[in-house]
PDB file with one MODEL, atoms N, CA, C and O in Angstrom:
MODEL        1
ATOM      1  N   UNK A   1      -3.208   4.744  11.199  1.00  0.00           N
ATOM      2  CA  UNK A   1      -2.582   4.708   9.891  1.00  0.00           C
ATOM      3  C   UNK A   1      -2.868   3.374   9.194  1.00  0.00           C
ATOM      4  O   UNK A   1      -3.174   3.335   8.002  1.00  0.00           O
ATOM      5  N   UNK A   2      -2.763   2.290   9.956  1.00  0.00           N
ATOM      6  CA  UNK A   2      -2.978   0.991   9.341  1.00  0.00           C
ATOM      7  C   UNK A   2      -4.448   0.767   8.999  1.00  0.00           C
ATOM      8  O   UNK A   2      -4.758   0.052   8.046  1.00  0.00           O
ATOM      9  N   UNK A   3      -5.342   1.363   9.755  1.00  0.00           N
ATOM     10  CA  UNK A   3      -6.767   1.277   9.432  1.00  0.00           C
ATOM     11  C   UNK A   3      -7.048   1.994   8.118  1.00  0.00           C
ATOM     12  O   UNK A   3      -7.838   1.519   7.303  1.00  0.00           O
ATOM     13  N   UNK A   4      -6.409   3.124   7.917  1.00  0.00           N
ATOM     14  CA  UNK A   4      -6.553   3.860   6.661  1.00  0.00           C
ATOM     15  C   UNK A   4      -6.007   3.046   5.491  1.00  0.00           C
ATOM     16  O   UNK A   4      -6.609   3.015   4.418  1.00  0.00           O
ATOM     17  N   UNK A   5      -4.881   2.397   5.694  1.00  0.00           N
ATOM     18  CA  UNK A   5      -4.321   1.560   4.630  1.00  0.00           C
ATOM     19  C   UNK A   5      -5.258   0.399   4.298  1.00  0.00           C
ATOM     20  O   UNK A   5      -5.457   0.070   3.129  1.00  0.00           O
ATOM     21  N   UNK A   6      -5.826  -0.212   5.323  1.00  0.00           N
ATOM     22  CA  UNK A   6      -6.765  -1.310   5.082  1.00  0.00           C
ATOM     23  C   UNK A   6      -7.968  -0.813   4.290  1.00  0.00           C
ATOM     24  O   UNK A   6      -8.417  -1.484   3.360  1.00  0.00           O
ATOM     25  N   UNK A   7      -8.490   0.347   4.646  1.00  0.00           N
ATOM     26  CA  UNK A   7      -9.633   0.908   3.922  1.00  0.00           C
ATOM     27  C   UNK A   7      -9.275   1.214   2.469  1.00  0.00           C
ATOM     28  O   UNK A   7     -10.088   0.989   1.573  1.00  0.00           O
ATOM     29  N   UNK A   8      -8.071   1.724   2.229  1.00  0.00           N
ATOM     30  CA  UNK A   8      -7.645   2.011   0.856  1.00  0.00           C
ATOM     31  C   UNK A   8      -7.463   0.734   0.049  1.00  0.00           C
ATOM     32  O   UNK A   8      -7.782   0.704  -1.139  1.00  0.00           O
ATOM     33  N   UNK A   9      -6.960  -0.313   0.673  1.00  0.00           N
ATOM     34  CA  UNK A   9      -6.805  -1.591  -0.033  1.00  0.00           C
ATOM     35  C   UNK A   9      -8.171  -2.154  -0.401  1.00  0.00           C
ATOM     36  O   UNK A   9      -8.353  -2.658  -1.509  1.00  0.00           O
ATOM     37  N   UNK A  10      -9.126  -2.075   0.511  1.00  0.00           N
ATOM     38  CA  UNK A  10     -10.484  -2.549   0.220  1.00  0.00           C
ATOM     39  C   UNK A  10     -11.108  -1.720  -0.898  1.00  0.00           C
ATOM     40  O   UNK A  10     -11.757  -2.270  -1.787  1.00  0.00           O
ATOM     41  N   UNK A  11     -10.918  -0.407  -0.862  1.00  0.00           N
ATOM     42  CA  UNK A  11     -11.456   0.461  -1.906  1.00  0.00           C
ATOM     43  C   UNK A  11     -10.827   0.143  -3.255  1.00  0.00           C
ATOM     44  O   UNK A  11     -11.508   0.170  -4.280  1.00  0.00           O
ATOM     45  N   UNK A  12      -9.547  -0.154  -3.260  1.00  0.00           N
ATOM     46  CA  UNK A  12      -8.867  -0.530  -4.500  1.00  0.00           C
ATOM     47  C   UNK A  12      -9.447  -1.846  -5.046  1.00  0.00           C
ATOM     48  O   UNK A  12      -9.677  -1.969  -6.249  1.00  0.00           O
ATOM     49  N   UNK A  13      -9.679  -2.812  -4.173  1.00  0.00           N
ATOM     50  CA  UNK A  13     -10.257  -4.087  -4.605  1.00  0.00           C
ATOM     51  C   UNK A  13     -11.679  -3.891  -5.127  1.00  0.00           C
ATOM     52  O   UNK A  13     -12.064  -4.521  -6.113  1.00  0.00           O
ATOM     53  N   UNK A  14     -12.455  -3.036  -4.488  1.00  0.00           N
ATOM     54  CA  UNK A  14     -13.814  -2.758  -4.956  1.00  0.00           C
ATOM     55  C   UNK A  14     -13.773  -2.109  -6.343  1.00  0.00           C
ATOM     56  O   UNK A  14     -14.595  -2.420  -7.204  1.00  0.00           O
ATOM     57  N   UNK A  15     -12.818  -1.214  -6.549  1.00  0.00           N
ATOM     58  CA  UNK A  15     -12.687  -0.576  -7.852  1.00  0.00           C
ATOM     59  C   UNK A  15     -12.367  -1.559  -8.958  1.00  0.00           C
ATOM     60  O   UNK A  15     -12.859  -1.428 -10.079  1.00  0.00           O
ATOM     61  N   UNK A  16     -11.537  -2.551  -8.641  1.00  0.00           N
ATOM     62  CA  UNK A  16     -11.192  -3.561  -9.642  1.00  0.00           C
ATOM     63  C   UNK A  16     -12.394  -4.458  -9.924  1.00  0.00           C
ATOM     64  O   UNK A  16     -12.682  -4.764 -11.081  1.00  0.00           O
ATOM     65  N   UNK A  17     -13.090  -4.878  -8.879  1.00  0.00           N
ATOM     66  CA  UNK A  17     -14.225  -5.793  -9.051  1.00  0.00           C
ATOM     67  C   UNK A  17     -15.382  -5.123  -9.782  1.00  0.00           C
ATOM     68  O   UNK A  17     -16.050  -5.762 -10.595  1.00  0.00           O
ATOM     69  N   UNK A  18     -15.628  -3.848  -9.505  1.00  0.00           N
ATOM     70  CA  UNK A  18     -16.773  -3.152 -10.110  1.00  0.00           C
ATOM     71  C   UNK A  18     -16.446  -2.469 -11.442  1.00  0.00           C
ATOM     72  O   UNK A  18     -17.271  -1.731 -11.979  1.00  0.00           O
ATOM     73  N   UNK A  19     -15.256  -2.712 -11.967  1.00  0.00           N
ATOM     74  CA  UNK A  19     -14.847  -2.159 -13.270  1.00  0.00           C
ATOM     75  C   UNK A  19     -14.919  -0.639 -13.325  1.00  0.00           C
ATOM     76  O   UNK A  19     -15.498  -0.073 -14.252  1.00  0.00           O
ATOM     77  N   UNK A  20     -14.333   0.017 -12.333  1.00  0.00           N
ATOM     78  CA  UNK A  20     -14.208   1.472 -12.387  1.00  0.00           C
ATOM     79  C   UNK A  20     -13.254   1.817 -13.514  1.00  0.00           C
ATOM     80  O   UNK A  20     -12.512   0.946 -13.969  1.00  0.00           O
ATOM     81  N   UNK A  21     -13.248   3.069 -13.983  1.00  0.00           N
ATOM     82  CA  UNK A  21     -12.321   3.449 -15.058  1.00  0.00           C
ATOM     83  C   UNK A  21     -10.870   3.140 -14.655  1.00  0.00           C
ATOM     84  O   UNK A  21     -10.441   3.405 -13.532  1.00  0.00           O
ATOM     85  N   UNK A  22     -10.153   2.580 -15.597  1.00  0.00           N
ATOM     86  CA  UNK A  22      -8.796   2.086 -15.317  1.00  0.00           C
ATOM     87  C   UNK A  22      -7.854   3.154 -14.766  1.00  0.00           C
ATOM     88  O   UNK A  22      -7.119   2.854 -13.824  1.00  0.00           O
ATOM     89  N   UNK A  23      -7.827   4.375 -15.288  1.00  0.00           N
ATOM     90  CA  UNK A  23      -6.907   5.368 -14.713  1.00  0.00           C
ATOM     91  C   UNK A  23      -7.196   5.678 -13.244  1.00  0.00           C
ATOM     92  O   UNK A  23      -6.277   5.914 -12.459  1.00  0.00           O
ATOM     93  N   UNK A  24      -8.468   5.676 -12.883  1.00  0.00           N
ATOM     94  CA  UNK A  24      -8.832   5.951 -11.488  1.00  0.00           C
ATOM     95  C   UNK A  24      -8.364   4.825 -10.577  1.00  0.00           C
ATOM     96  O   UNK A  24      -7.839   5.077  -9.493  1.00  0.00           O
ATOM     97  N   UNK A  25      -8.553   3.582 -11.017  1.00  0.00           N
ATOM     98  CA  UNK A  25      -8.143   2.431 -10.214  1.00  0.00           C
ATOM     99  C   UNK A  25      -6.623   2.375 -10.093  1.00  0.00           C
ATOM    100  O   UNK A  25      -6.095   2.081  -9.021  1.00  0.00           O
ATOM    101  N   UNK A  26      -5.924   2.654 -11.181  1.00  0.00           N
ATOM    102  CA  UNK A  26      -4.458   2.616 -11.137  1.00  0.00           C
ATOM    103  C   UNK A  26      -3.905   3.700 -10.223  1.00  0.00           C
ATOM    104  O   UNK A  26      -2.944   3.463  -9.491  1.00  0.00           O
ATOM    105  N   UNK A  27      -4.500   4.882 -10.256  1.00  0.00           N
ATOM    106  CA  UNK A  27      -4.056   5.951  -9.364  1.00  0.00           C
ATOM    107  C   UNK A  27      -4.331   5.591  -7.910  1.00  0.00           C
ATOM    108  O   UNK A  27      -3.500   5.850  -7.040  1.00  0.00           O
ATOM    109  N   UNK A  28      -5.479   5.001  -7.643  1.00  0.00           N
ATOM    110  CA  UNK A  28      -5.826   4.600  -6.281  1.00  0.00           C
ATOM    111  C   UNK A  28      -4.889   3.511  -5.773  1.00  0.00           C
ATOM    112  O   UNK A  28      -4.431   3.571  -4.632  1.00  0.00           O
ATOM    113  N   UNK A  29      -4.605   2.528  -6.602  1.00  0.00           N
ATOM    114  CA  UNK A  29      -3.727   1.426  -6.185  1.00  0.00           C
ATOM    115  C   UNK A  29      -2.282   1.880  -6.031  1.00  0.00           C
ATOM    116  O   UNK A  29      -1.600   1.441  -5.105  1.00  0.00           O
ATOM    117  N   UNK A  30      -1.802   2.740  -6.908  1.00  0.00           N
ATOM    118  CA  UNK A  30      -0.422   3.214  -6.770  1.00  0.00           C
ATOM    119  C   UNK A  30      -0.282   4.127  -5.552  1.00  0.00           C
ATOM    120  O   UNK A  30       0.753   4.108  -4.886  1.00  0.00           O
ATOM    121  N   UNK A  31      -1.296   4.915  -5.257  1.00  0.00           N
ATOM    122  CA  UNK A  31      -1.265   5.731  -4.045  1.00  0.00           C
ATOM    123  C   UNK A  31      -1.293   4.885  -2.791  1.00  0.00           C
ATOM    124  O   UNK A  31      -0.618   5.192  -1.809  1.00  0.00           O
ATOM    125  N   UNK A  32      -2.077   3.815  -2.825  1.00  0.00           N
ATOM    126  CA  UNK A  32      -2.134   2.897  -1.692  1.00  0.00           C
ATOM    127  C   UNK A  32      -0.784   2.214  -1.475  1.00  0.00           C
ATOM    128  O   UNK A  32      -0.340   2.057  -0.338  1.00  0.00           O
ATOM    129  N   UNK A  33      -0.140   1.812  -2.560  1.00  0.00           N
ATOM    130  CA  UNK A  33       1.177   1.186  -2.458  1.00  0.00           C
ATOM    131  C   UNK A  33       2.207   2.154  -1.897  1.00  0.00           C
ATOM    132  O   UNK A  33       3.026   1.774  -1.060  1.00  0.00           O
ATOM    133  N   UNK A  34       2.172   3.400  -2.348  1.00  0.00           N
ATOM    134  CA  UNK A  34       3.109   4.398  -1.842  1.00  0.00           C
ATOM    135  C   UNK A  34       2.894   4.661  -0.353  1.00  0.00           C
ATOM    136  O   UNK A  34       3.864   4.778   0.396  1.00  0.00           O
ATOM    137  N   UNK A  35       1.639   4.755   0.086  1.00  0.00           N
ATOM    138  CA  UNK A  35       1.355   4.949   1.503  1.00  0.00           C
ATOM    139  C   UNK A  35       1.766   3.742   2.333  1.00  0.00           C
ATOM    140  O   UNK A  35       2.222   3.897   3.466  1.00  0.00           O
ATOM    141  N   UNK A  36       1.611   2.550   1.786  1.00  0.00           N
ATOM    142  CA  UNK A  36       2.027   1.347   2.511  1.00  0.00           C
ATOM    143  C   UNK A  36       3.538   1.327   2.706  1.00  0.00           C
ATOM    144  O   UNK A  36       4.026   0.962   3.775  1.00  0.00           O
ATOM    145  N   UNK A  37       4.271   1.716   1.676  1.00  0.00           N
ATOM    146  CA  UNK A  37       5.735   1.780   1.804  1.00  0.00           C
ATOM    147  C   UNK A  37       6.130   2.814   2.848  1.00  0.00           C
ATOM    148  O   UNK A  37       7.007   2.555   3.672  1.00  0.00           O
ATOM    149  N   UNK A  38       5.496   3.981   2.826  1.00  0.00           N
ATOM    150  CA  UNK A  38       5.805   5.005   3.824  1.00  0.00           C
ATOM    151  C   UNK A  38       5.435   4.564   5.241  1.00  0.00           C
ATOM    152  O   UNK A  38       6.111   4.933   6.201  1.00  0.00           O
ATOM    153  N   UNK A  39       4.371   3.782   5.372  1.00  0.00           N
ATOM    154  CA  UNK A  39       3.946   3.338   6.698  1.00  0.00           C
ATOM    155  C   UNK A  39       4.905   2.305   7.287  1.00  0.00           C
ATOM    156  O   UNK A  39       5.154   2.312   8.492  1.00  0.00           O
ATOM    157  N   UNK A  40       5.440   1.426   6.456  1.00  0.00           N
ATOM    158  CA  UNK A  40       6.300   0.367   6.965  1.00  0.00           C
ATOM    159  C   UNK A  40       7.783   0.726   6.928  1.00  0.00           C
ATOM    160  O   UNK A  40       8.605  -0.012   7.473  1.00  0.00           O
ATOM    161  N   UNK A  41       8.138   1.835   6.303  1.00  0.00           N
ATOM    162  CA  UNK A  41       9.535   2.243   6.213  1.00  0.00           C
ATOM    163  C   UNK A  41      10.199   2.441   7.579  1.00  0.00           C
ATOM    164  O   UNK A  41      11.334   1.999   7.756  1.00  0.00           O
ATOM    165  N   UNK A  42       9.549   3.082   8.549  1.00  0.00           N
ATOM    166  CA  UNK A  42      10.207   3.244   9.854  1.00  0.00           C
ATOM    167  C   UNK A  42      10.523   1.921  10.558  1.00  0.00           C
ATOM    168  O   UNK A  42      11.426   1.867  11.394  1.00  0.00           O
ATOM    169  N   UNK A  43       9.791   0.860  10.230  1.00  0.00           N
ATOM    170  CA  UNK A  43      10.054  -0.435  10.849  1.00  0.00           C
ATOM    171  C   UNK A  43      11.266  -1.117  10.234  1.00  0.00           C
ATOM    172  O   UNK A  43      11.847  -2.013  10.846  1.00  0.00           O
ATOM    173  N   UNK A  44      11.653  -0.706   9.034  1.00  0.00           N
ATOM    174  CA  UNK A  44      12.749  -1.358   8.321  1.00  0.00           C
ATOM    175  C   UNK A  44      14.048  -0.569   8.450  1.00  0.00           C
ATOM    176  O   UNK A  44      15.118  -1.156   8.609  1.00  0.00           O
ATOM    177  N   UNK A  45      13.958   0.751   8.382  1.00  0.00           N
ATOM    178  CA  UNK A  45      15.150   1.594   8.417  1.00  0.00           C
ATOM    179  C   UNK A  45      15.764   1.541   9.817  1.00  0.00           C
ATOM    180  O   UNK A  45      15.055   1.642  10.818  1.00  0.00           O
ATOM    181  N   UNK A  46      17.036   1.390   9.876  1.00  0.00           N
ATOM    182  CA  UNK A  46      17.744   1.392  11.152  1.00  0.00           C
ATOM    183  C   UNK A  46      17.703   0.071  11.878  1.00  0.00           C
ATOM    184  O   UNK A  46      18.099  -0.010  13.041  1.00  0.00           O
ATOM    185  N   UNK A  47      17.238  -0.949  11.225  1.00  0.00           N
ATOM    186  CA  UNK A  47      17.195  -2.269  11.851  1.00  0.00           C
ATOM    187  C   UNK A  47      18.257  -3.159  11.225  1.00  0.00           C
ATOM    188  O   UNK A  47      18.318  -3.298  10.004  1.00  0.00           O
ATOM    189  N   UNK A  48      19.070  -3.744  12.040  1.00  0.00           N
ATOM    190  CA  UNK A  48      20.058  -4.684  11.496  1.00  0.00           C
ATOM    191  C   UNK A  48      19.404  -6.057  11.402  1.00  0.00           C
ATOM    192  O   UNK A  48      18.782  -6.527  12.354  1.00  0.00           O
ATOM    193  N   UNK A  49      19.547  -6.673  10.279  1.00  0.00           N
ATOM    194  CA  UNK A  49      18.888  -7.949  10.054  1.00  0.00           C
ATOM    195  C   UNK A  49      19.738  -9.145  10.476  1.00  0.00           C
ATOM    196  O   UNK A  49      19.265 -10.281  10.459  1.00  0.00           O
ATOM    197  N   UNK A  50      20.992  -8.890  10.856  1.00  0.00           N
ATOM    198  CA  UNK A  50      21.843  -9.961  11.357  1.00  0.00           C
ATOM    199  C   UNK A  50      22.176 -11.007  10.329  1.00  0.00           C
ATOM    200  O   UNK A  50      22.258 -12.195  10.641  1.00  0.00           O
ATOM    201  N   UNK A  51      22.371 -10.568   9.093  1.00  0.00           N
ATOM    202  CA  UNK A  51      22.715 -11.509   8.045  1.00  0.00           C
ATOM    203  C   UNK A  51      24.242 -11.665   8.030  1.00  0.00           C
ATOM    204  O   UNK A  51      24.965 -10.737   7.668  1.00  0.00           O
ATOM    205  N   UNK A  52      24.701 -12.800   8.410  1.00  0.00           N
ATOM    206  CA  UNK A  52      26.141 -13.064   8.422  1.00  0.00           C
ATOM    207  C   UNK A  52      26.504 -14.011   7.296  1.00  0.00           C
ATOM    208  O   UNK A  52      25.839 -15.019   7.056  1.00  0.00           O
ATOM    209  N   UNK A  53      27.578 -13.654   6.617  1.00  0.00           N
ATOM    210  CA  UNK A  53      28.012 -14.514   5.507  1.00  0.00           C
ATOM    211  C   UNK A  53      29.174 -15.365   5.915  1.00  0.00           C
ATOM    212  O   UNK A  53      29.674 -16.153   5.112  1.00  0.00           O
TER     213      UNK A  53
ENDMDL
END
């Protein structure tokens, strides 16, 4: 999963550098961000952070 995310991030960066059409790059980057959130969500949910006030 993380290898796929890395590949999508690289593809997004290539799209920005090579001036691909803006809607395509924005869709690719927003999809990559959504997948990254879904990938890291299980590591955050159900974890107590031990923040004491």
